[in-house]
C-alpha positions in Angstrom: 63.1 3.5 31.5 67.2 3.2 32.7 66.3 1.0 35.6 64.3 -1.9 34.4 67.1 -1.8 31.6 69.8 -2.5 34.6 66.8 -5.1 36.2 66.9 -7.1 33.8 70.4 -6.6 32.8 70.7 -8.3 36.2 68.3 -10.8 35.6 70.1 -11.9 32.2 73.1 -12.3 34.5 72.1 -14.0 37.4 70.7 -16.4 34.7 73.7 -16.9 32.5 76.0 -17.7 35.5 73.6 -20.5 37.1 73.3 -21.8 33.5 77.7 -22.2 33.0 77.4 -23.1 36.7 75.1 -25.9 35.9 77.0 -27.3 32.7 80.3 -27.3 35.3 78.5 -29.3 37.5 77.4 -31.3 34.9 80.8 -31.6 33.4 82.4 -32.3 36.6 79.6 -34.8 37.5 80.5 -37.3 33.9 84.5 -37.1 34.7 84.4 -38.1 37.5 81.5 -41.3 36.6 84.6 -41.8 33.9 87.7 -40.5 35.7 88.9 -44.8 34.9 88.1 -44.3 31.6 89.7 -41.8 30.2 92.7 -41.8 32.1 93.0 -45.5 29.8 91.5 -44.4 26.3 94.3 -41.0 27.0 97.0 -43.1 27.8 96.1 -45.4 24.6 96.1 -42.4 22.9 99.4 -41.7 23.6 101.1 -44.8 22.5 99.8 -44.9 19.3 100.7 -41.2 19.0 104.2 -42.3 20.0 104.0 -45.5 17.7 103.6 -43.1 14.6 105.9 -40.1 15.9 108.8 -42.9 16.2 108.0 -43.9 12.6 
């Protein structure tokens, strides 16, 4: 019984790690494709916050 539980936990752990790696790849690819847009929006956001703090 314990061997079955250990095997199922190992399989569950491997599946979970594979899912996390897949999600990380998706996020990384999205970031690489949209890097310039992200930088542009972050700069604009920075200047808007700076203006609001200066008021």
